[in-house]
N, C-alpha and C positions, 0 to 999 in steps of 0.2 A: 783595556778592559778585560777581563776574564769573560770569556766568551758564555760560561753558565748563567752567570750573574746578569749580561748583556738580554741573555735569550728571556728572562724571567721578568726584568722591566719591561720587555716587548709584549709578554703574555697578559700584563694588566688590563683589567676591564675598566679600570677609571682614570681622571686625571689626577695625577699624584699632586700637583702643584695645588689645585682647587680644595684638598682636603689639607693640604696644609694651612691654607687660609683660614679654615674652619677651627682647626687646633691652635692657630696664632690669635684668632679672635678678629679674623677680616685681613683682606690684602695689605692695606696701609700698614697695618701691624707688623706682619711679613715682610713688608719691602723696608721697613725702617728696622727691623731686627738685624738683616743682612745688611744692610748697610753700617750698623754699628760692629758688627761682626766683624766685616772687611777693615774698618779701622784699625782693630785690635790685630787681625792678621797680617797686615800689612807693614805695621810698625815694628821695627828692629826691636825698640826698646823691651818687647814682649819675649824675643829670642830667648830662648833658658836651654838648661841643662836638663836632660832628662833626669827627675826626681828621684828614678829608680837606682841612678846610678850615683845618688850624693849620699854623704852623711846627713844626720837630724840636725846638726848644726847649720850645715850650707844649706838644707832644705829651709830650716826657717830664715836663714838670712835672705834667700830667694824670695821666698813670699813676702818678706817686709819689703823688700826693694820692689815688689811687684805692687804691693799695696802703696806705695808710697807715688810710684808711677802713675797708679790707676786714678789717684785723688788728683794727679797735676793734671792728666790725661782729660778727664771727664770735666776738667773747669776750662781748659782749652778749647774744647769741642761745644762747649755749652750746652753739656748734657744733664739736665736738672730733672726730667719727670723719673718718679722712683722706678717704674717699670722699666724704663730705659737705660737706667745706671745698674740693675739687676742684669739687662741682658749684657751691658759691657762686663761687667766683673765676672758672670758665668764664664764669657768668652775668655778672657784673661786667666782665671784660675784654672781651667781644665776640670779635671776630676778631682781637683784638690781644694782644701780650704785657705782662705787668705788670714792672714795674721792678724789684720784689723777688723776682722768680720762681727765681733760682739759691739764695736764701735758703733756702727752702722745698725745692725739688727736689734739691739737693747739700749743701749748706752744714750744713743739722740733720740729714738722713738720715747723713751721713759721721760727724757729732757722734755719734750714737746708734748707729752701726754700729762706730766704730773708737776711741772712746774709753773708756778704763778706769775703775772705778767712781769714783777721785779726782777724774779729769778731767771726766766727765759732771757730776759735780755742781757743778762751777764752771762750765763753760762751756755747758752746757744751759738752766741758769737764764739766763744773760746773752744768749744765744742768745734763748730764749721769750719775753724780755721786750725785746726788741730794744734792748739796750744795744749788745749786739754783731750787727751787721748784718752779714752774710757771704756770700762768691761762693767760687767754688773754681775755683782758678787752675792748671790744667793745661797747656792749649795753649800752645805759644811761638810766635815768628815764623816760627821755623826747622823746628820739629816739631810734628804734631799727633796722628795715630793710632798714630804710631810712637811709643811711650810709652818704649820703651829709649833713644830718640836725645834725649829732652829732656836739656837742659845745665845748667838753675838747680842750683846746688850749696848742701848745707846742711852744713857741717863742724863736727866736734864739738870745743869748746874744753873740755877736762877741769878747767884751771886755773878757771876762772870756773864751769864747768858750765852752757855758753851752745852754742847753735848760731849759726854764721854764716852767714847767709844771701846768696847774691851771684848774680846776672845777668853771666855772664864775658864773654859776647861778645853782638853786637846781634843774633843769631838766639835768643839764651836768654830774650829780652825776651817775657814772659806777655803773649798777645796774644789777645784775643776772649771772654774771661769775662764773662757778662752782670752788669750790677750792679757793674763792676768801677772802671768809669770814674769814676766821681761818687758812689754810691749806698753803697759798703761801707765798713765801716771795720775790718773784719777777711777775710783770706782763707785758705783751705785751700791753701796751696801745695805742688804735687809737685815735691818735688827728690832727686837723686841724693845720698844718704848717705856722707858720709866720717867715719870715725872710726880713730884710731889710726893712720891712713896707709894703710887698707883702705875701699874702695869695696863699699855693701852695697846698692845698686841704688835702687829709686825708694822714697819715703816721703812720708807726709802731714805737714806743719808747721800750726800755726795762728799766723799770721803779723798781728800788728796793723799797719794800713796807714794809718789816720787817727786822728786823736786823737779822743777817745769824747766830750768837749765842744764842742770849738771844729769838729771835723771837716777841720780842717788836716791835710795829708800829715805823717808822723812823720820823722824824718830818715833819713835814706839810700834813702826811698822815691820814685820817679819814678812817678807815676799821672797817668792821663788817659782820656779817651774815644778810640777809633780812628777817628771819623768817620762821615759817611753812608755807608750801605749799602742792599742791594736793596730790603730791609724793616726790619723791626724797629725802625723809629725812634722806639718807648717805650722801648728798653730801650738802656744807655749800656754796651754793649761796652767794654772797656778795654785798656790794656796796663798793666803792671807791671816797673819794673825796680829792682832789688834792690842797693845796695851797702853790704855788709860792714853789714847788719841782725844784730842780736843779738837772738835770742830764748831764754827760759830752756828750760832741759832738758824740763820739763814740757809745754811747747808741742809735742812731737811726739807726735803720737798713737798712744797705746803699748797698745791693748787686745790686740794680736798679736804686735807685735815692739816693742822697745826698746832704748834704750842706756843702760847704768846708769852711776852719777855717775863710775867711773872709767874710761869709754869703752867697757867690753866690750858686743860688741852680741848682743842675743837675738833670734834670727830668726823669722819666724810658725809655726804649724805647718802651713800650705798656702800657697803662694806666689798663688792665685788668692785671696785673702780680700778683696784690696783691690776686686777685680772687683764685690764684691756692690752697691757704689752705682751702678754703670754698667749691670749688669745690669739693675738694678730701673728705670734711665731708657730704657734701651732696649726695656725691656716696655712701659712706658707710653707709647713713640713707636709701637708697634705700634697702641696704644688712639688714640692721635692721629692716625695715616692713615685709620683707619675714620670719623672723626667729619670730619675734611678733606673726607675723599670724600664723608659723606652730606650735607655743606652743600653742595657742588657739584651733585651729581645733585639736591637739593632745588631748586636755583634753575633748573639747566638744564630738568629735567622740567616743574616748574608753569611755566615761563616757554613752554616747546614747547607746552603747553595752552591758553595764551591767544593767542598769537601765530596769526595767519593770513598766508599767503605764498601768491602763484604759484595754479596751477591742477595739479589732477590731470586732470580732467575740463572742457573746454572748454566756457564758458558759464556752469558751476555756481559755487557761493560759495567764495571761496577756503577750503582746508581748514587745520585746525590744522596746524602743522608737525612736531607728534607724529603724524601719520598718514602721514609720508612715512617709507617703507620705512628709507632710509638715515638719517634722524634716530635712528629707533629702535636701528639698528644699531650707532651710535655709543653714545649712552646706556644701553640695556637692559643689555648686559654690563655697564658700570661700576656701574650699581646693584646688578647682582648680586655684583660684587666688593665693592661697600660692605656688604652684607651679609655675604659671607664675611668678610672683614675684621673685622667686628664679633665675629664669634663666635672669630675667633682671637684677638682683644683677649682676650676674656672665658676664654679658654683659657690665654693667656700668664699672667693673673693667677693664675688657678688655680694653676699649676703653679709660679709665683714664690713665694707663699704656701706652697704644700707644701714646694718645697725648703728655703726661708728657714726653716722650723719644723726642717727637719732639721740645717742648719748650725748653729742656735743649740744643739741636742744634742750638736755635734761630729761630728756625720754630713757629711762634704765629698763624698760617691762620687758624688752629682747632679750637683754643680756643673760640672762640665765639660760634660755634656749640655745644662742651663740655659744657659750660656754661649753654646755652638754655636748654640743654638734662637734665643737672643734676640738674636743678633748676625746670622743669616742672615734670621729674619724682620722685624727692623727694616730691614735693606736692601731684602728683596723687597716689603714692604709700600709704603715711602716711594719707591723708584723707581716701581712701580706708580702708585701715588697721585698723585704728582708729574707724571706725563705725563696722568693721567687728569682733573685739575682744568683743564688748559690744553685738553684735548678739549671738557670740560664749556664753557669761555669761549666757545670758537670755534664752538659748536654753538647758542650765542645770537645768532650776528651782530654786527653792529656795535656794538649795545648790551652786549655782555660785554665789551667793552672799556672803557666807561666803569665809573670807581671806585664809581657807584652800583649797578653790578650786585654787589659786594664778591668777586667771583671774583679780580679783581687782587688785593686785598688778602688773600684766602685763598690764594692762589697764592706770593706772595713771601713771607708768614709761614709756610710750610709746607716751600718749597722746601730752605731750611738743613738739615732734618732727613737729607737724602741725604750732606751731608758732616759734621754735627755728631755726637758721641757716637760716632765711629767713621765713616771714611768707608766709603762702601759696599762701595767694590770689593774692601777691606782685610777689611770686615767678613764679605763672600762667601769670602774666601779663609782668614779664621779657621775658619767653618763646614766650609770644606773640608778643612782640616786633621784637626779632629774625625772626619770621614766617612772619609776615607782610612785613618785609623787605625784606625777601628771595621771598616772592611772587612778591613784585614789581620788584625785579631783573628778575624773570623768566619772567613778563609779556614784560619786556623790552627787552628781547630776549637772556638774559644770561643763559649759562645752569649751572644748580646748580648740587653739588656733594653731596654725603652725606646723612644723614634720611630725609632731605628735597627735596631729586630730583624729588619725586611725583609731586611739584609744577611746575614742568615743563612739565609733562605729562598732566598735569588739562590746562595748555595753549595749547596745542596740539588738547585735545579732545574741548577746548572753554566749560569747566563745566558752567552750569548756572541752577541752580537749576529749574528756570521757562520752559527753553527750555526741559532739560531732561524729566520732568514730564510726556509728552505725551508718552516717549519711554518705552517700558515694560522693566522690569529689566531681565537681563539674569544672573541671579546668581544660582549657586546648593548651596542650603543650607547647603548640608550633605558634602561639600569639604571645608577643611578649607583653603586651598589655595584660593578659591572664596571668602570666607569670609574675609581672610586678605586684598584682593582688594575692599571688598565693605566697610571696615573701613578706608582704603587708601582715597577712595574717598568720605568719609563722612569728613574726615580729610579736604581735599583740599577744599570741598565745604565751611565747617565751618570757614577757612581761608578766602576764598574768600570774604564769606559775612559779615566778622569782617573788612576787608581790605574794602569794598564796605560803611560798615558804616560809617568810617571815613572818606571814600572821600565824602559822602553827607553831614555829618557835616561841612566840610570845604565849601562844593557849599553852604550851608546857612551861608555863611560868619563867621564861629566859630573859634576861633585861633586853631592851633595844638593840644595845651592842652585840649583845652574843646572838643575838636572832640574826641581825645583819651580818657578822661574820659566818654563821653557821648555813648562810644562803648564799654565799660570795661568789660560788661556782654557778649556780641559777643567776645571780645577777650578770657577770662577766658574758653568759652565754645570750642572756638577752640582749645586752647593749650590743653584742656582736651580731645578733639576728637584725637590730635595728639600722645599725650601720650598714651592712649588708643591703637591707629594703632600702636604703637611701640612694645608695650607690647604683642599685639596677633602675631602680623609678627615675634618677637624673640622667641616666644614659638613655631610659626611654624618650624622657622628656625632650632631651636634646636632638633626638631624630625627627621629632616633628618640625625643628626647624631648619631640614637640612632640604634644599629644594633639587637637587640635581640628584636624578634618580639612580645614575650608576654608584655614587657615593652613597646613596641612602640606601641601597641593595647591600654594599658589602659592609657597612656599618651595621645595618642590621643583623647581618649574619653572625659578624663579631658580638653584638649584643646578646641576641639568643644564645652563643657558645656560653658566653659570659654567665648569664642565668642559668643555663642548664649546668654548666661544671658546678656551680654553687649547689645546685640542688643534689647532684651525684655524690659531692663531698658532703653533705649534710642530709642525706636521704633518711636518716633517723628521726631527726626533726621533723621532716615533712610528712612519713611515714604514720608515726605515732600522733600527730594530729589529723591524721586523716585529710590531709590537705592534696595530695598525691596517692594515688594507689599502686601496688607493686608492679602490675603490668604497664602502667605509667611511667615506672623510674627505668624499667625495662625499656620500653620505647625511647624514653630520653638517650639512653647509651647509645640504642642504635642511629638515634637521629645526630647524635654529637658525631658519629664517623661521618656522617653524611656532610655535616657543618664544615669539618675538617678538610673532605676532599673539596668542597666548595670554595673553600679559602686557600688552598694550597697555590693557584695560581697568583694569587695578589699579595702573598704575604711579604715578598721583597718590596713592592710597591708601596705596601703599609708599614713598612718601617722606613722607606725612603720619607714618607710625608712627615715623619719627625722632623726631617729637615737637620739633622745634627752633624755638623760638619766634621769630617776627618780630624782636624786639629783638635776640636774639641772633643771626640770620642777617643782620639788617641789611642787606638787599638788595632794592631796588626791584623788581629782576626775579622775585626768590624770593617775594613778599608771599603769605602763607595767603590774602588774598582775591583776589587776581588783578588788582586794580586798578593794572597796571604803569605806563601813559602819564600818567595824572594825576598820581603820585607823582613819575615821573621828571621831570616840568616844573617840579613843585614843589621837588624836591633841586638843579636846576639853578638855579633863581632864588635859591638861598642862595649860590651861590657869592661868595665874598670880590670877586671881578674886577666883579661886579655890585652892588656897594656905591654905587658912584656910577653916572650915566648916562654922564657923560663921563671917561675914564681921562685920567690926567695928562699922560701918554705923548704925548696928542694934542696938549695945549699946548706940551710939550716939544720934540717932534721933527717931528711931521707937520705941524704948521702953519707951522712955520719952513722946513721941507722948499719949500713951496708958494712962498714969498717967494724962493728962492734959485733955483728954476728957470726 
C-alpha cells in the first residue's frame, strides 16, 4: 500500500462502509452486489486480453464470447433480478460495452411492453432462449432524434396479410443500431405504417434479418457493420437496407395499436405509449452518468493523492498535487456532482417504477412529466459528465492521456450518450415544451402537481425579473434549503422569460414554429435551470434521510459545494434576477475555498465509498493500493510493439534508407 494513500484513509472522519450502503440503497444491496462481483472476478472464463492491445475484430470476438458466457453463467447462478443481472454484467464488461447490449436493453423490453399476449408467448420464448437475437432499429442515415422524419415504410397488403418493408431512399437506411452489423438475427424496426392508402405514423415491427440456423442475411436484407467509431470498438453498430421484405401481419407489435386482417387500423389509447422503452433507457443513462463520473473522480483523486510535484514552499518536499487549491477546485466540485448524480439516478429509478405501475393500470396522466424529466435529466447529466471526465483526465497530467489510466476509454465509451437515445439539445427542447405548457396552465389558474408545481408559486408571487430587481435578496448562502429555493426561483424566472420570448415573437406576427425556433436558446436555458434545480433539490432531500452524523456532515459539505459551484458558474442568471447580490457571489467564492479545505481530509474516503473494484476500474492511476508507477511500467512492457526487440520496420525501411543516402 502506498503510504500517502494509507494516510489519507486514516484521516477520514466517517465510516466508508456505511456511506457505501447509502449509495447502494442498503447493506443487503451492498452485500449482494459484492457477492455477484466476486462470482465474476473468481471466474477464469472472464480472464481476457487487455482490449487496448487487440485489433477491432479481436475485440468484437472477445466481447461476443463474454456475452455468451454471461448468459450461461446468469442461468447457472439463478440470477434473475434485473438489478442483479445489471451488476453482474457491469463487472464482466469493465469499461467496455457488451456485444449483445441492445438485445437486453431495447429488444427484450420492447417485446415485453409492446407484444399482445399471443405475440408475447411466441417471441419472448424465442428471445429469452437466444434463438432470436435482437436489436432495435430506429435511427436512419438521414434522421435520428426527429422520429416523425423517419422514412422506412411498412405497407400492409390485405391480399396476403403481410407487411412489405422498404428503405425507399439512401437516407432511410437504418444506421447505428448496436448489434445490427453481425450479431442479431432479428430487429424491431420502426417504420411509417401505410394501410388502405392511409399513413398512420411510426410503428414497431419484428423483422427477421438473418437465417436462424446459418446466420446468413435473408432475401431483401442488406446488412453490415458501419465501420470504426470514436469508441465502442466491441460493438457492431450496423446498417440495414430493406428491399421489399415481407413479414406476417402478426409481426407488427400489437399490444396497443394494430392492423386488422382487412387492413383496418386500430389506434393506441395514448400516442405516448411507445415512449416507454425510451424513457426507461434515458432513466438508465442518468445512472450511467453517475457511474462514469464516479470512476473518473476515483482515478483522478487517488492519483492526486500519490503524485508529488513542484513546491509550495521552497526547500520543502514536493507536496501531493491534491494539496494544490487549483487541483481541489478542479476535482472536488466534480466529486460533489458524482454524488448528486448518484442520488438523482436513484430518484429517476424510483419515479420510473412508480409511474410504470400507473401505466400498467391504464393511468397515463404522469407520463408527460416522466417523459420531460427523463429527457431533461438525460441531457443535463450527460453534458455535465462528458465535460467532467475530460477535466479528470487533464488533472492527471500527461499520464491521464495513456490508455492505462482508463480515462480515455471512459470518455470515448461515455460521450455518445450525449447524442444517442435523443440528441441533448433536442431533449432539452422537449423538456422546455412541457415547462412552457405547464407555465401557461399555471398562468391560467390551474393547480400544477409534481416537480413543476413551483410554477404555481411564481404566479402567486408574480415573479418578474425587472420588478424583483429592486428587492434585496433574502438568502442565507450557508443554508442548503435556502439555496434550493434560489435554484427554484431561477428556474421559474427562466421558464417565464422563455415563455415571454415566444409571446413577443408571436406579437411580431411570427408563426408558432418560428416563434419557438427564435426562442430556442432561452428554452434550452430554462430546461437546464429546471434540471439543475431538480438535482440540487434531490441532493437536499436525500440528506434528510441520513441518520449518521459524520456522514450527514460530509454529504452536507458536498451538497453545499455543488450548489455554490453552480451559482458561481451561472452567476449572471442569479444576479440578473436579483436572487443573490454581488457581495453574496463574492462571499460564495470565499466560502467555496473553505469547503474545499473542509473536504480535503475526506476525499479519498469519499471515492472509496463508491466501492469500485480495481478490476472494474481497470486503471493503473486509480489503483486502490496507490502503487501507480510500478504497474504503469509493467503495463507498458505488455504492449505488442514490445513483443520483439527489433521491429520488422527497421529491416524493411530504416536499414535500406541508410544505403540510399
